[in-house]
BAMI-6647 format. One record per atom (N, C-alpha, C): x, y, z; residue number from 1; atom name. Coordinates in nm, 3 decimals. Example, Ala and Ser with C-alpha at 12.3 -4.5 7.8 and 13.67 -1.06 7.14 Angstrom:
BEGIN
ATOM       xx       yy       zz  marza  kemi
ATOM    1.319   -0.569    0.780      1     N
ATOM    1.230   -0.450    0.780      1    CA
ATOM    1.320   -0.330    0.780      1     C
ATOM    1.285   -0.225    0.708      2     N
ATOM    1.367   -0.106    0.714      2    CA
ATOM    1.290    0.003    0.787      2     C
***
This chain:
BEGIN
ATOM       xx       yy       zz  marza  kemi
ATOM    1.176   -1.224    0.159      1     N
ATOM    1.111   -1.235    0.321      1    CA
ATOM    1.020   -1.185    0.366      1     C
ATOM    0.917   -1.182    0.416      2     N
ATOM    0.889   -1.017    0.473      2    CA
ATOM    0.889   -1.018    0.604      2     C
ATOM    0.904   -0.854    0.590      3     N
ATOM    1.004   -0.845    0.706      3    CA
ATOM    0.878   -0.844    0.845      3     C
ATOM    0.987   -0.837    0.969      4     N
ATOM    0.884   -0.809    1.074      4    CA
ATOM    0.847   -0.675    1.178      4     C
ATOM    0.742   -0.716    1.240      5     N
ATOM    0.707   -0.672    1.369      5    CA
ATOM    0.816   -0.617    1.484      5     C
ATOM    0.852   -0.436    1.446      6     N
ATOM    0.963   -0.394    1.487      6    CA
ATOM    1.110   -0.392    1.433      6     C
ATOM    1.091   -0.457    1.334      7     N
ATOM    1.224   -0.440    1.210      7    CA
ATOM    1.164   -0.273    1.139      7     C
ATOM    1.297   -0.248    1.096      8     N
ATOM    1.305   -0.115    1.033      8    CA
ATOM    1.239   -0.183    0.928      8     C
ATOM    1.160   -0.117    0.825      9     N
ATOM    1.127   -0.123    0.708      9    CA
ATOM    1.186   -0.103    0.604      9     C
ATOM    1.206   -0.226    0.522     10     N
ATOM    1.317   -0.218    0.441     10    CA
ATOM    1.285   -0.008    0.314     10     C
ATOM    1.390    0.017    0.323     11     N
ATOM    1.396    0.110    0.195     11    CA
ATOM    1.313    0.154    0.076     11     C
ATOM    1.309    0.215    0.032     12     N
ATOM    1.277    0.245   -0.131     12    CA
ATOM    1.265    0.371   -0.178     12     C
ATOM    1.258    0.336   -0.251     13     N
ATOM    1.268    0.487   -0.427     13    CA
ATOM    1.221    0.439   -0.519     13     C
ATOM    1.098    0.497   -0.595     14     N
ATOM    0.989    0.489   -0.659     14    CA
ATOM    0.955    0.556   -0.721     14     C
ATOM    0.876    0.542   -0.784     15     N
ATOM    0.774    0.643   -0.901     15    CA
ATOM    0.647    0.707   -0.860     15     C
ATOM    0.603    0.798   -0.819     16     N
ATOM    0.444    0.798   -0.833     16    CA
ATOM    0.357    0.794   -0.927     16     C
ATOM    0.215    0.815   -0.906     17     N
ATOM    0.182    0.796   -1.033     17    CA
ATOM    0.156    0.901   -1.142     17     C
ATOM    0.281    1.032   -1.046     18     N
ATOM    0.300    1.141   -1.128     18    CA
ATOM    0.454    1.196   -1.213     18     C
ATOM    0.513    1.008   -1.161     19     N
ATOM    0.651    1.033   -1.202     19    CA
ATOM    0.763    1.096   -1.150     19     C
ATOM    0.691    1.164   -0.997     20     N
ATOM    0.769    1.205   -0.851     20    CA
ATOM    0.801    1.037   -0.802     20     C
ATOM    0.980    1.067   -0.803     21     N
ATOM    1.038    0.992   -0.715     21    CA
ATOM    1.018    1.009   -0.568     21     C
ATOM    0.991    0.868   -0.520     22     N
ATOM    0.947    0.905   -0.363     22    CA
ATOM    1.018    0.773   -0.272     22     C
ATOM    1.051    0.796   -0.159     23     N
ATOM    1.128    0.746   -0.093     23    CA
ATOM    1.092    0.726    0.094     23     C
ATOM    1.106    0.607    0.151     24     N
ATOM    1.070    0.571    0.274     24    CA
ATOM    1.122    0.694    0.372     24     C
ATOM    1.217    0.760    0.359     25     N
ATOM    1.304    0.896    0.409     25    CA
ATOM    1.198    1.023    0.391     25     C
ATOM    1.103    1.011    0.293     26     N
ATOM    1.075    1.125    0.282     26    CA
ATOM    0.929    1.127    0.421     26     C
ATOM    0.906    0.997    0.459     27     N
ATOM    0.803    0.978    0.612     27    CA
ATOM    0.886    1.006    0.771     27     C
ATOM    0.983    1.024    0.746     28     N
ATOM    1.020    1.040    0.855     28    CA
ATOM    0.949    1.138    0.967     28     C
ATOM    0.893    1.128    1.098     29     N
ATOM    0.854    1.235    1.147     29    CA
ATOM    0.749    1.204    1.132     29     C
ATOM    0.641    1.061    1.022     30     N
ATOM    0.504    1.077    1.055     30    CA
ATOM    0.488    0.942    1.006     30     C
ATOM    0.398    0.900    1.092     31     N
ATOM    0.330    0.751    1.122     31    CA
ATOM    0.288    0.732    0.896     31     C
ATOM    0.337    0.602    0.889     32     N
ATOM    0.243    0.573    0.726     32    CA
ATOM    0.236    0.420    0.723     32     C
ATOM    0.086    0.459    0.645     33     N
ATOM    0.024    0.369    0.609     33    CA
ATOM    0.028    0.262    0.440     33     C
ATOM    0.166    0.179    0.455     34     N
ATOM    0.203    0.163    0.325     34    CA
ATOM    0.119   -0.004    0.285     34     C
ATOM    0.017    0.026    0.194     35     N
ATOM   -0.026   -0.101    0.174     35    CA
ATOM   -0.042   -0.100   -0.013     35     C
ATOM    0.005   -0.274    0.029     36     N
ATOM    0.002   -0.354   -0.164     36    CA
ATOM   -0.109   -0.433   -0.118     36     C
ATOM   -0.140   -0.395   -0.293     37     N
ATOM   -0.265   -0.439   -0.321     37    CA
ATOM   -0.195   -0.473   -0.442     37     C
ATOM   -0.314   -0.598   -0.563     38     N
ATOM   -0.300   -0.627   -0.649     38    CA
ATOM   -0.271   -0.587   -0.802     38     C
ATOM   -0.406   -0.514   -0.813     39     N
ATOM   -0.402   -0.446   -0.932     39    CA
ATOM   -0.517   -0.309   -0.935     39     C
ATOM   -0.461   -0.228   -1.032     40     N
ATOM   -0.578   -0.089   -1.002     40    CA
ATOM   -0.713   -0.160   -1.047     40     C
ATOM   -0.819   -0.049   -0.993     41     N
ATOM   -0.908   -0.135   -1.048     41    CA
ATOM   -1.017   -0.252   -1.058     41     C
ATOM   -0.987   -0.339   -0.957     42     N
ATOM   -1.082   -0.448   -1.002     42    CA
ATOM   -1.173   -0.478   -0.848     42     C
ATOM   -1.223   -0.513   -0.843     43     N
ATOM   -1.320   -0.477   -0.696     43    CA
ATOM   -1.266   -0.466   -0.590     43     C
ATOM   -1.220   -0.577   -0.588     44     N
ATOM   -1.167   -0.566   -0.393     44    CA
ATOM   -1.064   -0.435   -0.381     44     C
ATOM   -0.969   -0.392   -0.457     45     N
ATOM   -0.897   -0.306   -0.462     45    CA
ATOM   -0.965   -0.172   -0.453     45     C
ATOM   -1.033   -0.162   -0.551     46     N
ATOM   -1.133   -0.029   -0.562     46    CA
ATOM   -1.195   -0.033   -0.442     46     C
ATOM   -1.322   -0.153   -0.358     47     N
ATOM   -1.344   -0.114   -0.197     47    CA
ATOM   -1.255   -0.080   -0.097     47     C
ATOM   -1.113   -0.119   -0.134     48     N
ATOM   -1.024   -0.073    0.001     48    CA
ATOM   -0.959    0.058   -0.026     48     C
ATOM   -0.916    0.122   -0.133     49     N
ATOM   -0.882    0.234   -0.156     49    CA
ATOM   -0.971    0.322   -0.142     49     C
ATOM   -1.149    0.283   -0.189     50     N
ATOM   -1.219    0.384   -0.121     50    CA
ATOM   -1.243    0.418    0.006     50     C
ATOM   -1.235    0.274    0.099     51     N
ATOM   -1.220    0.300    0.222     51    CA
ATOM   -1.116    0.374    0.251     51     C
ATOM   -0.966    0.373    0.211     52     N
ATOM   -0.895    0.515    0.284     52    CA
ATOM   -0.977    0.611    0.289     52     C
ATOM   -0.994    0.662    0.106     53     N
ATOM   -1.057    0.757    0.077     53    CA
ATOM   -1.147    0.818    0.143     53     C
ATOM   -1.271    0.753    0.211     54     N
ATOM   -1.350    0.802    0.269     54    CA
ATOM   -1.278    0.791    0.444     54     C
ATOM   -1.235    0.763    0.448     55     N
ATOM   -1.150    0.782    0.613     55    CA
ATOM   -1.029    0.853    0.600     55     C
ATOM   -0.986    0.857    0.468     56     N
ATOM   -0.842    0.992    0.486     56    CA
ATOM   -0.828    1.115    0.573     56     C
ATOM   -0.929    1.195    0.619     57     N
ATOM   -0.894    1.268    0.717     57    CA
ATOM   -0.909    1.228    0.866     57     C
ATOM   -0.963    1.130    0.890     58     N
ATOM   -0.951    1.054    0.999     58    CA
ATOM   -0.812    1.013    1.056     58     C
ATOM   -0.704    0.967    0.902     59     N
ATOM   -0.595    0.896    0.960     59    CA
ATOM   -0.497    0.991    0.941     59     C
ATOM   -0.551    1.141    0.871     60     N
ATOM   -0.453    1.256    0.925     60    CA
ATOM   -0.506    1.283    1.007     60     C
ATOM   -0.569    1.272    1.097     61     N
ATOM   -0.598    1.336    1.220     61    CA
ATOM   -0.517    1.260    1.303     61     C
ATOM   -0.452    1.103    1.286     62     N
ATOM   -0.423    1.039    1.380     62    CA
ATOM   -0.298    1.049    1.327     62     C
ATOM   -0.221    1.118    1.256     63     N
ATOM   -0.097    1.127    1.191     63    CA
ATOM   -0.052    1.059    1.142     63     C
ATOM   -0.148    0.954    1.057     64     N
ATOM   -0.086    0.849    0.967     64    CA
ATOM   -0.115    0.975    0.782     64     C
ATOM   -0.016    0.888    0.736     65     N
ATOM    0.027    0.941    0.578     65    CA
ATOM    0.003    0.779    0.511     65     C
ATOM   -0.082    0.850    0.374     66     N
ATOM   -0.113    0.715    0.317     66    CA
ATOM   -0.016    0.686    0.222     66     C
ATOM    0.020    0.594    0.140     67     N
ATOM    0.085    0.510    0.019     67    CA
ATOM    0.090    0.326   -0.024     67     C
ATOM    0.024    0.401   -0.159     68     N
ATOM   -0.039    0.234   -0.219     68    CA
ATOM    0.073    0.254   -0.283     68     C
ATOM    0.081    0.081   -0.339     69     N
ATOM    0.176    0.058   -0.427     69    CA
ATOM    0.123   -0.111   -0.490     69     C
ATOM    0.142   -0.113   -0.615     70     N
ATOM    0.090   -0.225   -0.650     70    CA
ATOM    0.198   -0.211   -0.829     70     C
ATOM    0.187   -0.305   -0.880     71     N
ATOM    0.307   -0.340   -0.968     71    CA
ATOM    0.237   -0.298   -1.125     71     C
ATOM    0.139   -0.196   -1.078     72     N
ATOM    0.100   -0.110   -1.213     72    CA
ATOM    0.162   -0.016   -1.260     72     C
ATOM    0.181    0.025   -1.367     73     N
ATOM    0.190    0.154   -1.420     73    CA
ATOM    0.157    0.272   -1.396     73     C
ATOM    0.263    0.416   -1.388     74     N
ATOM    0.178    0.520   -1.390     74    CA
ATOM    0.073    0.558   -1.430     74     C
ATOM    0.026    0.550   -1.562     75     N
ATOM   -0.074    0.600   -1.614     75    CA
ATOM   -0.189    0.485   -1.553     75     C
ATOM   -0.212    0.362   -1.550     76     N
ATOM   -0.267    0.293   -1.499     76    CA
ATOM   -0.323    0.383   -1.345     76     C
ATOM   -0.250    0.421   -1.282     77     N
ATOM   -0.276    0.481   -1.130     77    CA
ATOM   -0.335    0.640   -1.146     77     C
ATOM   -0.282    0.679   -1.251     78     N
ATOM   -0.374    0.800   -1.291     78    CA
ATOM   -0.481    0.805   -1.291     78     C
ATOM   -0.522    0.651   -1.356     79     N
ATOM   -0.682    0.660   -1.434     79    CA
ATOM   -0.735    0.617   -1.266     79     C
ATOM   -0.667    0.555   -1.193     80     N
ATOM   -0.756    0.471   -1.089     80    CA
ATOM   -0.784    0.629   -0.989     80     C
ATOM   -0.675    0.684   -0.916     81     N
ATOM   -0.734    0.793   -0.914     81    CA
ATOM   -0.788    0.889   -0.932     81     C
ATOM   -0.776    0.926   -1.052     82     N
ATOM   -0.900    1.017   -1.142     82    CA
ATOM   -1.022    0.964   -1.151     82     C
ATOM   -1.055    0.860   -1.164     83     N
ATOM   -1.167    0.776   -1.161     83    CA
ATOM   -1.215    0.788   -0.992     83     C
ATOM   -1.145    0.750   -0.886     84     N
ATOM   -1.215    0.708   -0.758     84    CA
ATOM   -1.135    0.802   -0.617     84     C
ATOM   -1.099    0.971   -0.733     85     N
ATOM   -1.081    1.115   -0.603     85    CA
ATOM   -1.061    1.039   -0.501     85     C
ATOM   -0.883    0.967   -0.550     86     N
ATOM   -0.837    0.857   -0.479     86    CA
ATOM   -0.736    1.044   -0.399     86     C
ATOM   -0.713    1.075   -0.266     87     N
ATOM   -0.607    1.141   -0.170     87    CA
ATOM   -0.502    1.160   -0.183     87     C
ATOM   -0.427    1.030   -0.240     88     N
ATOM   -0.337    1.006   -0.118     88    CA
ATOM   -0.216    0.901   -0.286     88     C
ATOM   -0.099    0.900   -0.276     89     N
ATOM    0.011    0.880   -0.413     89    CA
ATOM   -0.036    0.680   -0.399     89     C
ATOM   -0.003    0.684   -0.559     90     N
ATOM    0.005    0.533   -0.573     90    CA
ATOM    0.148    0.533   -0.613     90     C
ATOM    0.199    0.420   -0.556     91     N
ATOM    0.374    0.394   -0.666     91    CA
ATOM    0.337    0.300   -0.770     91     C
ATOM    0.415    0.318   -0.828     92     N
ATOM    0.438    0.214   -0.990     92    CA
ATOM    0.535    0.137   -0.936     92     C
ATOM    0.556    0.025   -0.955     93     N
ATOM    0.641   -0.049   -0.890     93    CA
ATOM    0.633   -0.184   -1.024     93     C
ATOM    0.673   -0.116   -1.063     94     N
ATOM    0.654   -0.250   -1.221     94    CA
ATOM    0.756   -0.352   -1.213     94     C
ATOM    0.836   -0.322   -1.157     95     N
ATOM    1.004   -0.417   -1.113     95    CA
ATOM    0.949   -0.492   -1.023     95     C
ATOM    0.871   -0.475   -0.945     96     N
ATOM    0.863   -0.562   -0.800     96    CA
ATOM    0.927   -0.501   -0.717     96     C
ATOM    1.062   -0.443   -0.733     97     N
ATOM    1.161   -0.407   -0.622     97    CA
ATOM    1.102   -0.379   -0.493     97     C
ATOM    0.981   -0.315   -0.484     98     N
ATOM    0.901   -0.337   -0.340     98    CA
ATOM    0.857   -0.386   -0.289     98     C
ATOM    0.721   -0.470   -0.374     99     N
ATOM    0.673   -0.544   -0.377     99    CA
ATOM    0.785   -0.681   -0.331     99     C
ATOM    0.875   -0.727   -0.350    100     N
ATOM    0.912   -0.819   -0.329    100    CA
ATOM    1.037   -0.853   -0.199    100     C
ATOM    1.094   -0.635   -0.196    101     N
ATOM    1.166   -0.664   -0.050    101    CA
ATOM    1.069   -0.620    0.008    101     C
ATOM    0.932   -0.620    0.034    102     N
ATOM    0.858   -0.625    0.180    102    CA
ATOM    0.745   -0.781    0.171    102     C
ATOM    0.840   -0.904    0.056    103     N
ATOM    0.791   -0.990    0.063    103    CA
ATOM    0.627   -1.035    0.014    103     C
ATOM    0.592   -0.934   -0.017    104     N
ATOM    0.436   -0.939   -0.059    104    CA
ATOM    0.378   -1.024   -0.189    104     C
ATOM    0.475   -1.098   -0.276    105     N
ATOM    0.492   -1.134   -0.448    105    CA
ATOM    0.483   -1.333   -0.341    105     C
ATOM    0.436   -1.413   -0.445    106     N
ATOM    0.461   -1.521   -0.476    106    CA
ATOM    0.301   -1.607   -0.504    106     C
ATOM    0.305   -1.708   -0.475    107     N
ATOM    0.187   -1.759   -0.524    107    CA
ATOM    0.027   -1.777   -0.490    107     C
ATOM   -0.017   -1.727   -0.528    108     N
ATOM   -0.203   -1.782   -0.503    108    CA
ATOM   -0.241   -1.829   -0.630    108     C
ATOM   -0.406   -1.880   -0.496    109     N
ATOM   -0.480   -1.948   -0.569    109    CA
ATOM   -0.597   -1.894   -0.561    109     C
ATOM   -0.670   -1.902   -0.714    110     N
ATOM   -0.806   -1.844   -0.702    110    CA
ATOM   -0.899   -1.945   -0.821    110     C
ATOM   -0.988   -1.959   -0.801    111     N
ATOM   -1.107   -2.070   -0.885    111    CA
ATOM   -1.006   -2.185   -0.956    111     C
ATOM   -0.889   -2.255   -0.842    112     N
ATOM   -0.866   -2.346   -0.886    112    CA
ATOM   -0.742   -2.374   -0.992    112     C
ATOM   -0.681   -2.174   -1.040    113     N
ATOM   -0.598   -2.222   -1.063    113    CA
ATOM   -0.482   -2.141   -0.982    113     C
ATOM   -0.367   -2.147   -1.052    114     N
ATOM   -0.260   -2.075   -0.968    114    CA
ATOM   -0.165   -1.988   -0.998    114     C
ATOM   -0.104   -1.920   -1.015    115     N
ATOM    0.010   -1.828   -1.044    115    CA
ATOM    0.042   -1.686   -0.930    115     C
ATOM    0.110   -1.620   -0.995    116     N
ATOM    0.241   -1.533   -0.886    116    CA
ATOM    0.133   -1.392   -0.932    116     C
ATOM    0.141   -1.327   -0.794    117     N
ATOM    0.041   -1.214   -0.757    117    CA
ATOM    0.112   -1.141   -0.581    117     C
ATOM    0.047   -1.042   -0.633    118     N
ATOM    0.102   -0.935   -0.478    118    CA
ATOM   -0.035   -1.022   -0.386    118     C
ATOM    0.054   -1.016   -0.266    119     N
ATOM   -0.065   -1.011   -0.137    119    CA
ATOM   -0.080   -0.877   -0.090    119     C
ATOM   -0.281   -0.899   -0.131    120     N
ATOM   -0.306   -0.773   -0.022    120    CA
ATOM   -0.269   -0.784    0.144    120     C
ATOM   -0.177   -0.671    0.154    121     N
ATOM   -0.118   -0.645    0.282    121    CA
ATOM   -0.072   -0.483    0.327    121     C
ATOM   -0.108   -0.426    0.423    122     N
ATOM   -0.064   -0.319    0.482    122    CA
ATOM    0.035   -0.315    0.603    122     C
ATOM    0.118   -0.235    0.607    123     N
ATOM    0.240   -0.239    0.672    123    CA
ATOM    0.235   -0.073    0.737    123     C
ATOM    0.235   -0.070    0.853    124     N
ATOM    0.162    0.078    0.952    124    CA
ATOM    0.297    0.084    0.984    124     C
ATOM    0.397    0.189    0.933    125     N
ATOM    0.550    0.232    0.972    125    CA
ATOM    0.529    0.344    1.044    125     C
ATOM    0.633    0.284    1.196    126     N
ATOM    0.638    0.443    1.271    126    CA
ATOM    0.712    0.595    1.203    126     C
ATOM    0.679    0.684    1.274    127     N
ATOM    0.812    0.813    1.250    127    CA
ATOM    0.942    0.790    1.230    127     C
ATOM    0.999    0.714    1.279    128     N
ATOM    1.148    0.663    1.312    128    CA
ATOM    1.166    0.533    1.175    128     C
ATOM    1.057    0.451    1.111    129     N
ATOM    1.095    0.407    1.023    129    CA
ATOM    1.074    0.225    1.037    129     C
ATOM    1.049    0.240    1.158    130     N
ATOM    1.017    0.092    1.220    130    CA
ATOM    0.887    0.012    1.206    130     C
ATOM    0.863   -0.106    1.174    131     N
ATOM    0.757   -0.132    1.125    131    CA
ATOM    0.676   -0.185    1.268    131     C
ATOM    0.526   -0.138    1.250    132     N
ATOM    0.494   -0.076    1.407    132    CA
ATOM    0.357   -0.237    1.392    132     C
ATOM    0.288   -0.249    1.257    133     N
ATOM    0.213   -0.350    1.289    133    CA
ATOM    0.234   -0.454    1.103    133     C
ATOM    0.184   -0.567    1.094    134     N
ATOM    0.145   -0.623    1.002    134    CA
ATOM    0.010   -0.668    0.937    134     C
ATOM   -0.102   -0.589    0.850    135     N
ATOM   -0.162   -0.633    0.842    135    CA
ATOM   -0.188   -0.712    0.706    135     C
ATOM   -0.200   -0.845    0.736    136     N
ATOM   -0.208   -0.982    0.631    136    CA
ATOM   -0.350   -1.032    0.561    136     C
ATOM   -0.432   -1.013    0.645    137     N
ATOM   -0.573   -1.022    0.617    137    CA
ATOM   -0.678   -0.904    0.626    137     C
ATOM   -0.640   -0.825    0.550    138     N
ATOM   -0.644   -0.676    0.504    138    CA
ATOM   -0.858   -0.691    0.488    138     C
ATOM   -0.894   -0.654    0.582    139     N
ATOM   -1.104   -0.637    0.547    139    CA
ATOM   -1.059   -0.547    0.470    139     C
ATOM   -1.141   -0.566    0.292    140     N
ATOM   -1.138   -0.457    0.250    140    CA
ATOM   -1.187   -0.334    0.257    140     C
ATOM   -1.316   -0.329    0.302    141     N
ATOM   -1.513   -0.264    0.365    141    CA
ATOM   -1.422   -0.169    0.475    141     C
ATOM   -1.366   -0.248    0.562    142     N
ATOM   -1.306   -0.208    0.698    142    CA
ATOM   -1.199   -0.172    0.704    142     C
ATOM   -1.117   -0.156    0.628    143     N
ATOM   -0.956   -0.175    0.618    143    CA
ATOM   -0.912   -0.040    0.738    143     C
ATOM   -0.939    0.061    0.789    144     N
ATOM   -0.938    0.177    0.837    144    CA
ATOM   -0.944    0.164    0.926    144     C
ATOM   -1.104    0.076    1.037    145     N
ATOM   -1.051    0.045    1.124    145    CA
ATOM   -0.950   -0.039    1.174    145     C
ATOM   -0.905   -0.143    1.096    146     N
ATOM   -0.800   -0.247    1.073    146    CA
ATOM   -0.617   -0.168    1.162    146     C
ATOM   -0.686   -0.062    1.101    147     N
ATOM   -0.569    0.042    1.083    147    CA
ATOM   -0.549    0.105    1.232    147     C
ATOM   -0.686    0.174    1.244    148     N
ATOM   -0.687    0.223    1.378    148    CA
ATOM   -0.735    0.125    1.509    148     C
ATOM   -0.772    0.054    1.464    149     N
ATOM   -0.829   -0.017    1.617    149    CA
ATOM   -0.694   -0.086    1.715    149     C
***
């Protein structure tokens, strides 16, 4: 079940692309853009990541830190970061603990096929760990303006 705006964000502890543990408490005192995406290096996920990359400085100036999460492993994340020069960490939630805690895993349909996957969703979390906004209709090409808007 997805948490709601105004609630405390579910705590997490996952490894980033370099094997470092990252937890929600690491971001206390900063606003956090926590974005969940289905898969590294796929067209829409790449567009979204590159939009955040291209507007990274503007997001930092507004006090945001960025963290991407997908079920891909650390090696996949390292390749994705290197290929597209992403300046923010990606968490490898291979066991889907975070994905399920944030309620972004479920049944999807594409091209007449039904399968289980990650719902592209962004959580904007305040300096104290509360959810300020949930963006479930992500516009990959213009995601930064959705966050800053």
